[in-house]
C-alpha positions in Angstrom: 56.8 136.0 43.1 55.3 132.7 43.9 53.0 131.0 41.8 50.6 128.2 43.0 50.2 124.9 41.6 47.1 122.5 42.7 47.9 118.8 42.8 45.5 117.5 45.5 42.9 115.1 44.8 40.3 117.8 45.8 39.8 120.6 45.3 41.0 120.6 41.9 42.1 123.3 39.3 38.9 125.1 38.1 39.3 126.1 34.4 39.2 129.7 33.7 35.7 129.4 31.8 34.0 128.3 34.8 35.4 130.7 37.1 34.4 133.6 34.6 30.7 131.9 34.4 30.7 131.8 37.9 31.7 135.5 38.6 28.5 136.9 36.5 25.7 138.3 38.6 23.5 135.9 40.6 20.2 135.3 39.4 16.9 134.1 40.9 16.5 130.3 41.1 12.6 130.5 40.6 12.5 131.5 37.5 12.6 130.3 33.9 16.2 131.3 33.1 17.6 129.1 36.2 15.3 126.3 35.2 16.6 126.3 31.8 20.3 126.1 33.3 19.4 123.5 35.7 17.8 121.2 32.9 20.8 121.3 31.1 22.8 120.2 34.0 20.5 117.5 34.9 20.9 116.1 31.3 24.9 116.7 31.3 25.1 114.8 34.7 23.3 111.9 33.2 25.9 111.9 30.4 28.9 111.8 32.8 27.1 109.3 34.9 26.3 107.1 31.9 22.8 106.5 33.4 19.4 106.9 32.3 18.4 107.6 35.9 17.8 111.2 37.7 20.8 112.4 39.2 19.8 114.2 42.5 21.8 117.2 43.2 22.4 118.8 46.7 24.3 121.6 48.1 26.8 119.7 50.3 30.0 118.0 50.1 30.3 114.7 49.0 29.9 113.4 52.5 26.4 114.8 52.5 25.6 112.4 49.4 26.9 109.5 51.3 24.9 110.1 54.3 22.1 110.6 52.1 22.5 107.4 50.5 22.4 105.8 53.8 19.3 107.7 55.3 17.1 107.2 52.2 17.6 103.4 51.3 17.4 101.9 54.8 15.6 101.5 57.9 17.0 101.3 61.6 18.1 97.7 62.1 18.9 96.8 58.4 21.9 95.1 57.7 24.6 96.3 55.0 28.0 95.3 53.7 30.8 97.9 53.8 33.9 97.6 52.1 36.3 99.4 54.4 39.7 99.6 52.5 40.6 103.1 53.3 39.3 106.3 55.0 36.4 107.0 52.8 35.2 103.2 53.0 35.5 103.4 56.7 33.3 106.8 56.6 30.5 104.8 54.9 30.7 102.4 57.9 30.5 105.2 60.2 27.6 107.0 58.6 25.6 103.6 58.7 26.4 103.1 62.5 25.2 106.3 63.2 21.8 105.7 61.8 21.8 102.5 63.7 22.2 100.3 60.5 23.8 96.9 61.2 27.3 97.0 59.4 28.9 93.8 58.2 32.6 94.9 57.5 34.8 93.5 54.7 38.3 94.8 56.1 40.7 95.3 53.2 44.2 95.9 53.8 44.9 99.6 53.0 46.6 99.9 49.4 44.8 96.7 48.3 41.6 96.5 46.4 38.6 94.5 47.5 38.3 91.0 46.1 34.6 91.0 44.7 34.3 87.1 45.5 34.5 88.1 49.4 31.5 90.2 48.9 29.7 87.7 46.7 30.5 85.2 49.8 28.9 87.5 52.5 25.8 88.1 50.4 25.3 84.3 49.9 25.7 84.0 53.9 22.9 86.5 54.8 19.7 86.9 52.5 18.8 89.9 54.7 21.7 92.4 53.6 19.9 95.7 52.0 23.0 96.9 50.6 26.7 96.8 49.5 28.7 100.1 50.0 32.2 100.5 48.3 34.5 103.1 46.8 35.5 103.5 43.0 38.4 105.1 43.6 39.7 104.9 47.4 41.3 108.6 47.7 43.3 107.8 50.8 45.3 105.2 49.2 45.1 105.4 45.5 43.1 102.1 44.8 40.7 101.6 42.2 38.2 98.6 42.9 36.6 96.6 40.4 33.0 98.0 40.4 31.9 96.0 36.9 32.4 92.8 38.8 30.9 93.9 42.2 27.9 95.0 39.8 27.3 91.8 38.3 27.7 90.0 41.7 25.3 92.2 43.6 22.6 92.2 40.9 22.3 88.4 41.7 20.9 89.4 45.0 18.3 91.7 46.7 20.8 93.9 47.9 21.8 97.2 45.9 25.2 98.3 45.1 26.1 101.9 46.4 29.4 103.1 45.0 31.2 106.3 46.3 32.6 107.9 43.0 33.3 111.1 44.5 37.2 111.0 43.2 36.5 108.8 40.3 33.8 110.2 38.2 35.0 111.8 35.1 38.4 110.3 35.7 38.1 106.7 36.0 35.9 104.6 33.9 32.6 103.9 35.5 29.3 102.9 33.2 26.5 103.3 35.7 23.7 101.5 34.1 25.7 99.0 32.0 27.6 97.8 35.2 24.4 97.5 37.2 25.4 100.1 40.0 22.4 101.0 41.7 23.5 104.3 43.6 26.7 106.6 42.6 27.6 109.3 44.8 30.0 111.8 43.8 31.0 115.6 44.3 31.8 118.9 42.3 35.4 119.5 43.3 37.4 116.8 41.5 36.9 115.5 38.1 33.8 117.7 37.5 36.2 120.6 38.0 34.3 123.3 40.0 34.8 124.2 43.5 33.4 122.2 46.4 29.7 122.4 47.3 27.7 120.2 45.3 27.1 116.6 45.7 25.4 114.3 43.4 23.4 110.8 43.5 22.0 108.7 40.9 19.5 106.0 41.9 18.1 103.0 40.1 14.7 101.5 40.0 16.0 99.0 42.3 17.2 101.5 44.8 13.9 103.6 44.4 12.2 100.3 45.7 14.6 100.7 49.1 13.8 104.5 49.2 10.0 103.9 49.3 10.3 101.6 52.6 13.0 103.4 54.3 12.2 104.9 57.8 15.3 106.6 58.7 15.0 110.3 59.3 15.8 113.0 56.6 14.5 116.1 55.6 16.9 118.1 53.6 18.5 115.0 52.0 15.1 113.5 50.9 15.3 111.9 47.7 11.7 111.8 46.9 11.1 115.4 47.6 14.3 116.5 45.6 13.4 114.1 42.6 9.8 115.6 42.5 11.3 119.2 42.3 14.1 118.0 40.1 11.5 116.6 37.4 10.4 120.0 36.9 13.8 121.3 36.6 13.4 123.2 40.1 14.9 122.8 43.4 13.5 121.6 46.5 15.3 124.3 48.4 17.6 127.2 47.4 20.3 125.5 45.3 24.0 126.7 45.2 23.2 128.9 42.1 26.7 130.0 41.1 28.1 126.6 41.5 25.3 125.3 39.2 26.0 127.6 36.7 29.7 126.8 36.7 28.9 123.2 36.5 27.1 124.0 33.3 30.0 125.1 32.0 32.2 122.3 33.2 29.9 119.7 31.9 29.8 121.4 28.3 33.7 121.2 28.2 33.4 117.4 29.3 31.0 116.8 26.6 32.9 118.6 24.0 36.1 116.6 24.9 33.8 113.4 24.8 33.7 111.5 27.9 35.5 108.7 26.4 38.3 111.0 25.6 38.3 112.3 29.2 38.7 108.8 30.5 41.4 108.2 28.0 43.3 111.4 29.1 43.2 110.5 32.6 44.5 107.0 31.9 47.3 108.6 30.2 48.2 111.3 33.0 48.1 108.7 35.4 50.6 106.3 33.6 53.0 109.1 33.1 52.5 109.9 36.7 53.4 106.4 38.0 56.4 106.0 35.4 57.7 109.4 36.6 57.8 108.1 40.2 59.3 104.6 39.1 61.9 106.8 37.3 62.9 108.1 40.9 62.9 104.6 42.2 59.8 105.5 44.3 57.3 102.6 45.0 53.7 102.7 44.4 51.4 102.3 47.5 48.4 100.9 45.6 48.3 97.4 44.3 45.5 98.2 41.6 46.2 102.0 41.0 43.7 104.8 40.3 43.8 107.0 37.1 42.7 109.8 39.5 45.3 109.6 42.1 48.6 108.0 42.7 49.7 107.0 45.9 53.5 106.7 46.4 55.6 105.4 49.6 57.7 108.0 51.4 61.5 106.8 50.9 63.3 105.7 54.0 64.8 108.9 55.6 62.7 111.1 54.6 60.2 112.9 56.6 56.8 112.3 54.4 55.0 115.2 56.3 57.6 117.6 56.1 58.0 116.8 52.4 54.4 117.7 51.9 54.9 120.9 54.0 57.8 122.2 52.2 56.3 121.5 48.8 53.2 123.7 50.2 55.4 126.2 51.3 56.9 126.7 47.8 53.6 127.1 46.3 53.0 123.4 45.4 50.2 121.5 46.8 50.1 117.7 46.9 48.4 115.4 49.7 49.8 113.4 52.2 48.7 110.2 53.8 45.8 110.0 56.2 45.2 108.1 59.6 47.9 105.3 59.7 49.3 106.2 56.5 50.4 109.8 57.7 53.9 110.5 56.9 54.3 107.0 55.0 53.0 108.2 51.7 52.3 111.1 49.5 49.4 111.6 46.9 49.6 113.1 43.6 46.2 114.0 41.7 45.8 113.9 38.0 42.2 114.4 37.6 39.9 117.2 36.3 41.5 120.2 34.4 44.9 118.8 33.9 47.1 118.1 30.7 50.6 116.5 30.2 52.4 119.7 31.2 50.7 119.9 34.5 52.1 116.4 35.0 55.6 117.3 34.1 55.6 120.1 36.5 54.4 118.0 39.5 57.0 115.4 38.6 59.9 117.9 38.5 58.6 119.3 41.8 58.7 116.2 43.3 62.4 115.4 42.1 63.4 118.6 43.2 62.2 118.7 46.7 63.4 115.1 47.5 66.9 115.7 46.1 67.0 119.0 48.4 65.8 116.8 51.4 68.9 114.5 50.7 67.2 111.6 48.5 69.8 110.2 45.9 68.3 110.7 42.5 69.3 111.7 38.9 67.8 115.0 38.4 65.4 114.7 35.2 64.9 110.9 35.2 61.1 110.8 36.4 60.6 113.6 33.9 62.2 112.0 31.4 60.2 108.7 32.4 56.9 110.7 32.1 57.8 112.5 29.1 58.5 109.0 27.2 54.8 108.0 28.1 53.4 111.3 26.4 55.9 110.7 23.3 53.8 107.5 22.7 50.4 109.4 23.4 48.5 112.3 22.0 47.0 114.2 25.1 
């Protein structure tokens, strides 16, 4: 018998309560029953996003919502600043370029957080910039950016701030309205604890002004069309009904725990993971580590890609590095439906596999370091 353990930064483990509710017989979406469910989901999303603005919901991966944030806010030839500090910052730049938008890159060394002052200088240099695109948590590097300061900076210009919070929402602190974040993009399969297939976009009044003049092509991902339907707790197109039902359950669980407690739990889990890796004399990759995923440098003489593969074959799924980081780092997620015992299992699996591959370590040191964090916290 082989059990499976999911420690990847998406998809994440789905709570049994959500699985069970999604297994119920399908219902029709043009009915009062569905509209009531979707109305509860709309309010729950506002609670998690910490916004009074409508959160638009699409049946797509998070990349669909990233694309929608470009096609709805901008026009061909517009100028945007894109923070390129990892795979997903680069994705924003690629999407913008595909729509004929002029990208002003902020190239950040992978593993480092962006300096908000750099963004301020670029905004000051060109008054025609319409938007700044960045990530809350750059999943590919484990870095969390200072979105609060970015919001303060961008709010003083005509541009809007667009943040990819796909792997950060409900695990990393994000106060959308308070921090003056105009657009937040997210997905269902990470901190929101349900399978992939839903994406979300919160849109501020400042951003809606841009939507009103955008001339880029869109049809399915049309913000105005979706907002009009959602204001009646309806969907412009056929929704992912079972996922919406599962999301209602997940949002209820998050609200019951309290979003501030959810964020604190993730901070504790992340600290235990980092301490566990340090206990094995492993070096973290990110200079400003995220509370949703930890990136760890692969020790010398260890084949990083093979390390991830060997764990997966034993039923333990973690993530390797992407692009130029392939084989050089591995990534451990601690977001969503996880508690302290998940972390101890994950750290133990890393210990045992590295030892089997010839890395010199004292078994139990990583687990002990993680346990010491939990002994000081209530999780």
